[in-house]
N, C-alpha and C positions, 0 to 999 in steps of 0.2 A: 297333490290337493290343492296345498298354499297356492303353489305355481303357477299350475294349468286352470286352476277356478273349474276342476271338474268336481262341481258340488252335487250330481244328481246320481244316486247308489242303488245299485240293482240288486239288493241283497235274494240269493236262493238257496233254500235247502232243498239237498236230495233227499225225498222220502225214501229209508231204511238203506242207506246209497249200499253199507256191507253186506247186505243179507240179498240183494235184487241186483248181484252184476250178474251178467248173461256171463255163462259161461265159453260156450264158443265165441262169443264177440272175444272174449277176452284173450283166448287161445291164438286167434288170428292177429289181434294187438301184437303177443308176443313173439310173434312169427315174423311180421310186419315191420317192428323197430330193431328185428338183427338176430333172436334168437333162435338158430338154428337147427342146433342139436339135439334131434329126438330124443333122448336122452331124457336131459331136461325140460323137455315138453313134456315127458309121460311122467315125469314128479310132478311136477305143477296140477297137470290133472289130478294124480292121484291125491294131492294135499287138499282141489276143490273137492271133493267125492270122500272127503275123510268124514265117516259115520258121524252120525250125530247121535249118545244116548242120552235118554230122557231118565228122569228118576223111576216112574213108571215101568220100566224094564225096556219101553219101543227103543228102536234105532232105524235110523231115519237116513238115506242116504240123497244128499240134496244134491238139486238140478241148477242151483243158481246160488250168487251169493258167495261169501268168503269166509274161513274157516274162523270165528269170533277168536281175537286176543295168538292167531294167527301169525306163526313169524315171517310171512312172506307176507299176509292181507296187505302192509303201508304201502311193501312196493308194489303190490297188484293195484291198486287203487290207482297210483302214481301212472301206472301204465295205461290204464281203462279212460282216465282223464286227462291224458295227453294229448289226442283228439281233440278233447274239446281246447286246452292251451292253443294248438295252434290254429283250430278252423277260427277263434275269436281274435287270436293277433292279426291272423290274414286277414279279415275284416277291416285292419288299418294301421298297428302298429309293423306289420311285415308285407302290406301290400305292394303287390311287385308293380312298377312302374317303368314305363320304355326308358325313360330319361335314368339314371344312373345318378342318383346326389348324395354327394361325400360330406354333407351336413346336414344332419338330420331335419334340421329344423327347417330347412329350406322346402324339402320333403313336406313338412307338415304343413306348411303353409303356402305351397301351391295345392295339395287336395283339399283344403280347406277353401281355396278360392276356385276351385275348379272340376270338382268334383263332388258327387252327391254321396258319399261313402259316410256313416257312420263314426264318430270319432268317440273311440271303446278303451281301456285298458281291463286289464284282469287281474287281481289280484286272489292266490290263489294256496291254498293249502291243506292238503288232501282234499278231502269233500267239502271243504270248508270255503268258499271262493265269493269274491264281490266284481261287480263290473262298475265302471265309471265312466259317467258319463256325461257332458256337456251342459244338457238341457233335458226337462222331459220329455219333450216326443223322442227325443237317441234313446234316452231309457226305456222308453215303453216299447219300443220297436225291435231294442236287444232281450227284453223282460221275453217277448212273443217267440220271437225267433232260437233263442237259446232254450227257450221249454221246447219246440220242436223239435230242436236240434239233439237234444238229449233223450226225448221220445222215440223219435225215427231211427239214430243212428247208434245210439249205447244203451236204448231200451230201457231209460231210466224214466220216471217219475218225479216231480217237485212237489215238497207239500204246499198245498195253496196256503194253507195258515201261516206258515212260516216265512212265505218269499211275497215279497214286495218290494215298490219303490220307495228307498227314503230321500228327501231335499235334506241335506246333511245342514242346511242355512236353517231349519224350520225343529228338525228332530236327531236325537241320536240314532246310532245305528251300533250295532253290535260285533265284534269279530274276536275269535282266538281269547273269550273274557273281557276283551276294553269295550267302553262305550267312547264312540268316538263324535264328536259333532263340530260343524264349521262358526268359531266363533268372532264377533267383527271384533277387528283390535288394529284401528285403521285399516286394515285389509283383512277378510276373511281367512282365521289361520283356523289350523286343526288344533281342538283342546280331546283330550282323553281322560277317562276315569275306570277303575276299575267296574265292572257292568256287578248288579245288583244282588246276582245270583252268585257270581263269584265271589264275592263279600261274605254272603252266607254260608259257601261251598268251606269258603276260608276257618271263619269262626267255628265253625262244629267241627272241623279237623284241629284245632287247637284247643277246643273245650276238651275234647274227648282225649286228649294227650294230657291238658290239666289234672283229668280226674286219674289220669295214669299215676301221675307225681303224688297225687295227692295218697292213695295206696300203698304206691312202693315207691318213694322218693328219693330211688338211685340217681346213681351218675349217668349212667346210662337213657334212662327217660327224660332226665333233665337235656341232654345231648339232642334225643328226638325232638322236643320242643323245638331247642334251637335252630336245628336241621331246618324242621318248619318253617320255620320261621324266615330265614335267609332263603330259601326257597322260595318264600312265596315274594319277597323283597326285590331278591335278583331277576324273578319273571317279570313282575310288575315296576320294574324301576324306571323305566322310558315314559312311562303314565305321565303328563303333566302334570296331572291334579292329586298326583299319589299320596301325600299329605292331607288331605281331605279324605282319601279310601279311604287309607291305612287306619285314619280313625276313629271310622266305624268300626272297625274291628278291635281296633288298639281300647275304646272305651269299654266293650264289651266281653272283652279277656280279661281287662285290670279288673272289672268286677269281679269276673270265677275265678281268676288267682287269688283276690282277698278273701272270698269265701272261704276258700277249699286250702288254701297254702300260709294263711297269717299264722296259724302255730305253730307250723314245721320249718316257718322260711326267715331269712336274717332280711328285714326292710330295708330299702335304699344300701344295700353293701351292695358295690361294684368291682367284679375281678378284674384282672387287667385284660382279657378278652374282650370284654363288654368295653372298657373304655378305650381300646381300641379300636372297636369299632364304630362305638356311639361319639366320636369326638364332636362336641358342641352340644350335644343333648343332653336332659335334664330332665329323664321321665322319673316315675317312682319305677322301684326294680326289688324284683323280689330273688332272693339267692336259695336255693337249694345244694344239699353237699358241695357248699365252697362253689358252685358255679351259680352265675347271675342268667334268670333268663331273658333271653334277648328282647326288647320294646319293640312289638310289630309297627308301630307309630312314627320310629325315629328314622325315619327316610326321607331324604328329597329326590326330586326329580334329574335323573340322568339321559344326557344326549347317550344316543347309540355310536360306539365307538369303533373303530374298522382300523383291526391292528394289522397294517402291512407291510411288506418289508422296510417302507419308509419314515414309518412307529419308532418312537424313543424309544432306545433299547432299556432305560431304567423301565419307564412306564409299563413294557411289553413284560420283564420283569417281575414285577410289581402283582399283574394281572394273572402271571402266569404262578406266582406263589399263594395270589388266592383263589385259584381254581383246585391249586393242587388240597389246600387246607378245605374245602368246600368236598373234595374227593372222600378224603379220610373219612371227617364227621359222617357225609353220607353213608361209608362202608361201615363205621363202628354203630349207627343209629339203626343200621337194617337188622331187622328182627331175625332176620335171617343168618345172621354173619356167627360165625362157628370158629375162625381160625383162631382167635386168642381166646381168653376170659374175658368178660363181658367187662367188669370192672378195672382190668386190665387195660384192655382194649382203650375206656374210658381217656384212663390216664395218658395212652399213647398218642389220644387225638391232640389235649389240654396242651401236654409237652411239646409236638410239634406247633402244634399254633404257637405254645410262648416263644417259642426260640426262632420263629417266623421261619420255618424251611432252612434251617442252617446250619449244620455240620460245625458242634463246639472246634474239632480238630483244624479241620480245614479252612471252614469261614466259607465254605460254598455252598450256595442252593444245591438242596438233595427231595428230589419228586416224593410222594407218600409213600408208594410202594416201595422204596430202594433204602431205607433208612432202618439202623436197630437203634434198640435202644439200651443205654450201658450205665448201669448202675457203678458209681465214682466207688464208695465200698460194697465188695461186692455181696453176695446175699450169702453164701456161703459161711463169709467172716462177722456177722450180723448188719451189715446191707439193708435201709429197710426200704420200701417201694413207695416212699414219699419224693412229691416232686423234686425234693432240695437236693436230694440222694440221685437223681437222675438227670442226663444230657442225652441228646438223639448224636448218633455217628452215623457217618456212610458206612454201608455195609461190611465193605473191606476193608475201612479202619478198623471196625469193631474185630475182623478176625484177627487183623494183623495184632493186637494190640495181645492175644492169647497165644502168639506164638512164641517160642523160642529164642529165635534169631528173626526178628521183623525186619522188614525193607523197607517200612518207611518210620521217618525220625524228625520231629520238629519239636519245639519246646512244650506245647498244652499235649502233643502226645508221650513224650517223655515225661512229664507230670504224671500223665494216667498211668501210664506204665508201671512207676516209681512207688504209686498207690498200690497197686496191685501186689508188686514182689514186699513191701510191709507189710502188707496183711498176712500172707503166704510163710514169712520170717515171724 
């Protein structure tokens, strides 16, 4: 939008998309894209016809739509709309010309001068999509023919209330939780915000977790809150006005935290994880169970980064470590986590983060599912589960420590081994 100045956006909302996908059309599309195995087709048909059981005892066999929450539904939705993608693409972007152009911009220039084609580009995520056009006339034409295509070819209707044409120079358009507008800054530049409904939803989710912490101030609930904050910040980090948007959430959550946690929390105490993640920010903080609640508003806009093979190795390693920490926190804060005792599981996460994903003995990076916790003074000899008595090791190194004749050796390994032997004696 910034470069090509496509300021007219056609917002199209498909009415009840997942409930109205035509089964016959979908099966034909599956076969068209290359699914020839009739066993696979039969399984897809069976999943589409999965009975719906209602609370009043009724059972209904659907004749259209995909199973709500079904594992196959996202894939089937993309198969259904794949035809729409190519139809719109062939209107302009992949339009076949007699002359073969090596440079795409040369083809675009000729099409603008010598054809009556409508310049249009598609942006789609699942059933949420937009068409970007250069002027209102083009936008109105694409709106009309896209509506006809969806109705005639895919048997889908659009929502008249939610579908409209937006001039991004005058008003915002919403997409995947973002609000987008073209703002004049020398030239028209895309500015983004978190949409109001997403701000409200995020605030309610954090409010609910703060209530959980008030009723049950465990390490598990504090980590759950922090994982929610990280999730919101990571998803919306590319928003240009991220600070303004998150301040709206932060203002409300700070008031909730003050009212509910002031008698059970340490005020303005910042643990190591907080100081590491939020360097340069100085917001009022609340610490429960010696873990600091993350500040939702402590975030700056970050440009989307492309991690190709040419990306600096140090940058990729740093990002990998961050991802591994996030994975472990998500796993630990999950209410369905049954792999370890909840409190012990939470300590594992804090320790893994504190040690920066590095094995104590080898000094090498270790993934979130490939490390073991070692007690410097073993439990059976009075060692406690305090963080000061814990280190992270590669699983294979941890196994070697307790062998009679270990095949591995280095100064740190030998030191830990000696500590174990001294305790035994």
